[in-house]
C-alpha positions as CSV (number, residue, x, y, z in Angstrom):
1,M,-32.1,-11.6,-71.8
2,G,-29.4,-8.9,-72.9
3,V,-28.8,-9.0,-76.4
4,S,-26.8,-6.2,-78.0
5,T,-27.7,-4.1,-80.8
6,H,-24.9,-6.1,-82.6
7,D,-26.4,-9.6,-81.5
8,I,-29.2,-8.6,-83.7
9,F,-28.5,-6.5,-86.3
10,G,-24.7,-7.6,-86.7
11,D,-23.9,-4.2,-89.7
12,T,-25.8,-1.2,-89.1
13,G,-25.0,0.8,-91.4
14,G,-28.6,0.5,-93.2
15,A,-29.8,1.4,-90.5
16,Q,-32.7,4.5,-91.7
17,P,-34.8,7.1,-89.5
18,A,-37.4,5.1,-88.0
19,T,-40.1,8.0,-89.6
20,P,-44.4,7.3,-89.1
21,G,-45.8,4.7,-91.7
22,S,-41.9,3.2,-92.8
23,Y,-41.7,0.2,-90.4
24,G,-43.6,-2.3,-89.1
25,A,-45.4,-5.7,-90.5
26,A,-49.4,-5.2,-91.0
27,P,-51.6,-7.9,-90.2
28,S,-53.6,-9.0,-93.5
29,G,-57.0,-8.3,-92.2
30,Y,-58.7,-6.3,-89.2
31,R,-55.9,-3.9,-87.9
32,L,-56.3,-2.0,-84.2
33,P,-56.8,2.2,-84.9
34,E,-55.0,5.1,-83.9
35,G,-55.5,5.8,-80.7
36,T,-55.6,2.2,-78.8
37,R,-53.7,2.3,-75.8
38,L,-53.2,0.4,-72.4
39,G,-55.3,0.0,-69.4
40,P,-54.7,-1.5,-66.1
41,V,-53.2,-5.1,-65.7
42,R,-54.9,-7.4,-63.0
43,L,-52.8,-9.0,-60.7
44,Q,-53.1,-11.8,-57.8
45,I,-51.5,-11.9,-54.9
46,A,-51.0,-13.3,-51.5
47,D,-51.0,-10.4,-49.3
48,L,-52.9,-7.2,-49.9
49,A,-51.2,-5.4,-47.0
50,R,-46.9,-6.3,-48.4
51,S,-47.8,-5.3,-51.8
52,L,-49.6,-1.9,-50.7
53,A,-45.5,-1.2,-49.0
54,Y,-44.3,-2.2,-52.1
55,Y,-46.0,-0.3,-54.7
56,E,-46.7,2.9,-52.4
57,G,-43.2,2.9,-51.3
58,T,-40.9,1.7,-53.7
59,L,-43.0,2.6,-57.0
60,G,-44.4,5.1,-56.3
61,M,-47.5,4.9,-56.8
62,R,-51.0,5.4,-54.8
63,V,-54.2,4.1,-53.1
64,L,-57.6,4.7,-56.2
65,R,-59.3,2.7,-54.6
66,R,-59.8,-0.5,-51.1
67,D,-62.4,-2.5,-50.7
68,G,-61.4,-5.2,-49.1
69,S,-58.9,-7.9,-50.3
70,S,-58.5,-6.0,-53.2
71,A,-57.2,-2.3,-54.5
72,L,-56.9,-0.2,-57.6
73,L,-53.7,1.7,-58.0
74,G,-52.7,4.8,-59.9
75,P,-49.5,7.6,-60.3
76,Q,-49.2,10.8,-57.8
77,G,-51.8,13.8,-59.1
78,A,-54.0,12.2,-61.6
79,D,-56.6,9.1,-61.1
80,T,-54.5,6.8,-64.2
81,P,-55.5,3.5,-63.3
82,L,-51.9,0.7,-63.1
83,V,-52.6,-2.0,-61.1
84,E,-55.3,-3.3,-59.6
85,L,-54.4,-5.4,-57.2
86,H,-56.4,-9.3,-55.7
87,E,-55.4,-10.5,-52.5
88,R,-56.2,-15.0,-52.4
89,A,-54.6,-15.9,-49.1
90,G,-51.4,-18.3,-49.7
91,V,-50.8,-17.9,-53.3
92,R,-47.4,-19.0,-53.9
93,P,-45.0,-16.8,-55.8
94,V,-44.4,-16.7,-59.5
95,P,-41.5,-20.0,-60.3
96,H,-38.5,-18.4,-62.1
97,R,-39.6,-20.4,-65.2
98,R,-41.8,-22.7,-67.4
99,R,-45.2,-21.4,-66.8
100,T,-47.2,-19.0,-69.8
101,G,-48.4,-15.7,-68.6
102,L,-46.4,-12.1,-67.5
103,F,-43.4,-11.9,-67.7
104,H,-43.6,-7.8,-66.9
105,F,-45.9,-5.1,-67.3
106,A,-44.6,-2.0,-68.4
107,I,-45.1,1.6,-66.2
108,L,-44.5,4.5,-68.2
109,L,-43.2,7.4,-67.0
110,P,-43.7,10.9,-68.9
111,D,-39.8,11.5,-69.6
112,R,-36.4,11.2,-68.7
113,P,-35.8,13.8,-65.9
114,S,-38.2,11.0,-63.7
115,L,-36.7,8.2,-64.9
116,G,-34.1,9.0,-63.5
117,R,-35.0,10.6,-60.2
118,F,-36.5,6.7,-60.2
119,V,-33.2,6.0,-60.6
120,R,-31.9,7.9,-58.2
121,H,-35.0,6.9,-55.7
122,V,-34.3,3.5,-55.9
123,G,-30.4,3.5,-55.4
124,E,-31.4,5.5,-52.2
125,I,-33.4,2.2,-50.6
126,N,-31.1,-0.6,-51.9
127,E,-33.2,-1.9,-54.4
128,R,-31.7,-4.3,-57.2
129,V,-33.0,-3.8,-60.5
130,G,-32.1,-4.7,-63.7
131,A,-31.2,-2.0,-66.2
132,A,-31.4,-1.6,-70.2
133,N,-31.0,0.8,-73.1
134,H,-33.6,-0.7,-75.6
135,L,-32.6,2.3,-77.8
136,V,-36.1,3.6,-78.2
137,S,-36.4,3.4,-74.3
138,E,-34.7,3.4,-71.0
139,S,-36.0,1.0,-68.8
140,L,-35.0,-0.5,-65.0
141,Y,-36.3,-3.7,-63.9
142,L,-37.9,-5.1,-60.6
143,Q,-39.2,-8.1,-59.0
144,D,-42.7,-7.1,-56.7
145,P,-42.9,-9.1,-53.6
146,D,-44.4,-12.1,-55.3
147,N,-41.8,-12.4,-58.2
148,L,-44.2,-10.8,-60.7
149,G,-42.2,-8.4,-63.4
150,I,-42.2,-5.3,-63.5
151,E,-40.8,-2.6,-65.7
152,V,-40.5,1.2,-65.2
153,Y,-39.3,3.3,-68.3
154,A,-39.4,6.7,-70.4
155,D,-39.2,6.4,-74.4
156,R,-36.4,8.0,-76.1
157,P,-36.9,10.5,-78.1
158,R,-39.0,9.3,-81.5
159,S,-36.8,10.9,-83.3
160,A,-33.7,8.7,-82.4
161,W,-35.5,5.4,-83.1
162,R,-34.1,3.7,-86.2
163,R,-34.7,1.1,-88.4
164,I,-33.8,-2.1,-90.9
165,G,-36.0,-2.5,-93.8
166,R,-39.6,-2.3,-91.7
167,E,-38.4,-4.1,-88.1
168,L,-38.2,-1.1,-85.9
169,M,-34.5,-1.4,-84.2
170,M,-34.4,-2.8,-80.4
171,A,-31.9,-4.4,-78.4
172,T,-31.0,-4.7,-74.7
173,D,-27.5,-2.3,-74.4
174,P,-26.0,-1.1,-71.4
175,L,-28.3,1.9,-69.3
176,D,-26.2,5.0,-69.1
177,V,-27.6,5.7,-65.4
178,A,-25.0,8.4,-64.6
179,G,-26.9,10.5,-67.6
180,L,-30.3,9.9,-66.1
181,V,-29.1,10.7,-62.9
182,R,-27.9,14.2,-63.6
183,D,-31.0,14.5,-66.1
184,A,-33.2,14.2,-63.4
185,G,-31.4,17.3,-61.4
186,P,-31.8,18.3,-57.5
187,E,-36.1,17.2,-57.7
188,P,-36.8,14.5,-55.0
189,W,-38.2,11.0,-56.1
190,M,-41.8,12.3,-54.7
191,G,-43.6,9.1,-56.4
192,M,-44.8,7.8,-60.3
193,P,-45.8,11.5,-61.6
194,A,-48.9,12.5,-63.7
195,G,-48.3,11.5,-66.7
196,T,-47.5,8.2,-65.7
197,A,-49.2,5.6,-68.5
198,M,-49.1,1.7,-68.6
199,G,-46.6,1.1,-71.5
200,H,-46.1,-2.3,-72.0
201,V,-47.0,-6.1,-71.7
202,H,-44.3,-8.8,-71.8
203,L,-45.8,-12.3,-72.2
204,H,-44.3,-15.6,-71.6
205,V,-45.7,-17.7,-75.2
206,G,-46.0,-20.6,-75.9
207,D,-44.5,-20.7,-79.7
208,L,-44.0,-16.7,-81.7
209,S,-46.4,-18.1,-84.3
210,V,-49.0,-18.8,-82.8
211,A,-48.7,-15.5,-81.1
212,S,-48.8,-13.6,-84.1
213,A,-51.4,-15.7,-85.3
214,F,-53.7,-14.7,-82.6
215,Y,-51.9,-10.8,-81.8
216,S,-51.8,-10.0,-84.6
217,E,-54.0,-11.8,-87.3
218,A,-56.9,-11.5,-85.2
219,L,-56.4,-9.4,-82.8
220,G,-54.9,-6.7,-84.9
221,F,-51.2,-5.4,-83.4
222,D,-48.6,-4.6,-86.4
223,R,-45.8,-6.7,-85.5
224,T,-42.6,-4.4,-85.0
225,V,-38.8,-6.1,-84.4
226,W,-39.4,-10.1,-85.2
227,Q,-35.4,-10.7,-85.0
228,Y,-35.3,-10.4,-81.0
229,P,-33.5,-14.3,-80.1
230,G,-37.2,-15.9,-79.1
231,A,-39.7,-12.8,-78.8
232,L,-42.0,-11.0,-80.9
233,F,-42.5,-7.1,-80.4
234,L,-46.4,-6.2,-81.5
235,A,-47.8,-2.2,-81.1
236,A,-50.8,0.1,-82.7
237,S,-50.9,3.3,-84.2
238,G,-47.0,3.3,-84.6
239,Y,-45.7,2.6,-81.2
240,H,-42.3,0.3,-80.5
241,H,-44.1,-2.5,-78.4
242,H,-47.5,-2.5,-77.0
243,L,-47.2,-5.9,-76.3
244,G,-44.1,-8.4,-76.4
245,T,-44.1,-12.1,-76.3
246,N,-41.0,-14.5,-75.8
247,T,-40.5,-18.3,-75.3
248,W,-37.3,-18.2,-73.0
249,A,-40.2,-19.5,-70.5
250,G,-38.4,-22.7,-71.9
251,S,-40.4,-25.9,-73.7
252,G,-43.4,-26.9,-72.2
253,A,-44.2,-24.3,-70.5
254,T,-47.8,-24.2,-68.7
255,S,-49.8,-21.4,-67.5
256,P,-50.0,-20.6,-63.4
257,A,-51.5,-22.4,-61.8
258,A,-55.0,-21.5,-59.3
259,E,-52.9,-20.8,-56.5
260,E,-50.3,-19.1,-58.1
261,A,-49.9,-14.9,-58.3
262,Q,-50.5,-14.1,-61.7
263,L,-51.2,-11.5,-64.0
264,L,-55.5,-12.2,-64.3
265,E,-55.9,-9.9,-67.3
266,W,-54.6,-6.8,-69.0
267,T,-56.4,-4.6,-70.8
268,I,-56.5,-2.7,-74.4
269,E,-58.2,0.3,-74.8
270,L,-59.6,1.3,-78.4
271,P,-60.6,4.6,-78.9
272,D,-64.9,3.4,-79.6
273,R,-67.2,1.1,-79.8
274,A,-66.8,0.5,-83.3
275,S,-63.6,-0.8,-82.8
276,L,-64.5,-3.1,-80.0
277,D,-67.4,-4.6,-82.8
278,A,-64.2,-4.7,-85.4
279,A,-62.1,-6.7,-82.9
280,W,-64.7,-9.2,-82.1
281,R,-66.0,-9.7,-85.5
282,S,-62.2,-10.5,-86.2
283,L,-61.1,-12.6,-83.2
284,A,-64.2,-14.9,-83.9
285,G,-63.7,-15.2,-87.2
286,A,-60.3,-16.0,-86.7
287,G,-62.1,-19.3,-84.4
288,Y,-60.7,-17.0,-82.0
289,G,-63.6,-16.8,-78.4
290,A,-64.2,-13.4,-76.9
291,E,-67.3,-13.0,-74.4
292,W,-68.6,-9.2,-73.9
293,D,-69.4,-8.1,-70.8
294,G,-73.0,-7.4,-70.1
295,E,-75.4,-7.5,-73.0
296,A,-73.6,-7.9,-76.6
297,G,-75.6,-5.3,-78.6
298,T,-74.8,-3.0,-75.1
299,A,-72.0,-3.6,-73.1
300,H,-68.7,-1.7,-73.6
301,A,-66.1,-4.4,-73.3
302,L,-65.0,-8.1,-74.0
303,V,-62.7,-10.2,-72.7
304,T,-61.0,-13.2,-74.6
305,R,-57.7,-15.5,-74.2
306,D,-54.6,-16.2,-76.2
307,P,-53.9,-19.7,-76.5
308,W,-52.1,-19.8,-73.5
309,G,-55.0,-18.6,-71.3
310,T,-53.8,-15.3,-71.0
311,P,-57.1,-12.9,-70.2
312,V,-56.9,-9.6,-72.3
313,R,-59.9,-7.1,-71.8
314,L,-60.9,-5.4,-74.8
315,E,-62.3,-1.4,-73.9
316,S,-64.1,1.2,-75.8
317,A,-63.2,4.7,-74.0
318,T,-66.7,6.2,-75.7
319,R,-70.1,4.8,-74.7
320,A,-71.4,6.6,-78.2
C-alpha cells in the first residue's frame, strides 16, 4: 500500500530527530525488555523442493537442517535460523484478500551495500519485486511460490529517523534503486550474509484497537506509528517496528484454512526466563491464554495466539 510522507504527515516542518526514548507510546503495564528481538518464522508450504529452490536461489538462504518434509534455513556463513518450512502436500496458495495472518515476514540485511547487491541480483534473474523507502528503512517485496509475502530490507541510520510528537515517521516513498546499486560496489551477491536477521513480522488483523490491546497492553510492545492508514506498528527496545498490523485484508477477513499456505508461528526472543515469566503473567492477567512448551516451572518457551488465531511463540534466550 503506497502512502507517501505527505499523505500521512502533511507539513513535516515540525519533525524532530528520533533520539532514543523520544518516540513511541509504551503500554500501561508490562513492557517487553531491552534486548527483545525476533526469531524464526514457521511456514506451511505445498512443495518443499519447490520452496527450497526459491529460498536458496532467489533469496540466497542456505539449509541449516532438513528432516523429511521440513527444512530450517538461515543466512550464508552463520547458523542463525530465519525460516522453517513445513510441507503439507496439496495446500493452496495464500488468497490475495480476506485472510488474517501473514502479510509478510521481513529479513533484515546488515547494511545498505548488501541490499544493493540483492537489488542487482533480483534484476539479473528477472524476479518481480516491489520497492519502497520507509524513511527508517529501505525495502524490496517479494512473494514466494505459495504467495507468502516476504520483505528484504536494510535499516537507514538511526540518525536519519525522525518523529512528529511521540510518533515515529514512517511512510512508503519511492526507493532510490540507482543509489542502492551504486553503493553495492562491484562485489556480487553471494547470498544473505552473516549478520542477517529476522527484522519484523507484519500481520493482517481484523481490528487495530483489538490488536493494540493484545500486542501492546497484554504482550508489551510499544506503539510507534499509528497514523499510517489502516495500520499500527509496534516495537520493543526502541526499534522502528518488530510488528506491523493492518486491516487491509478487508472486512470479514477470516483465519487461514488448514489446507492453505500460511504462517504457522512467529517467534519473539526475550533475554531471560524472568522476562518470559513476566510476559506470561501479563497475558494471563489480560485474559489471554498462553501454554508452556514443557513443564511450567522449567520450560523456556510459551505459545499464545492473537485474537485472530495467529500463533506467536515467546522464548527465553538463556536457560538461567
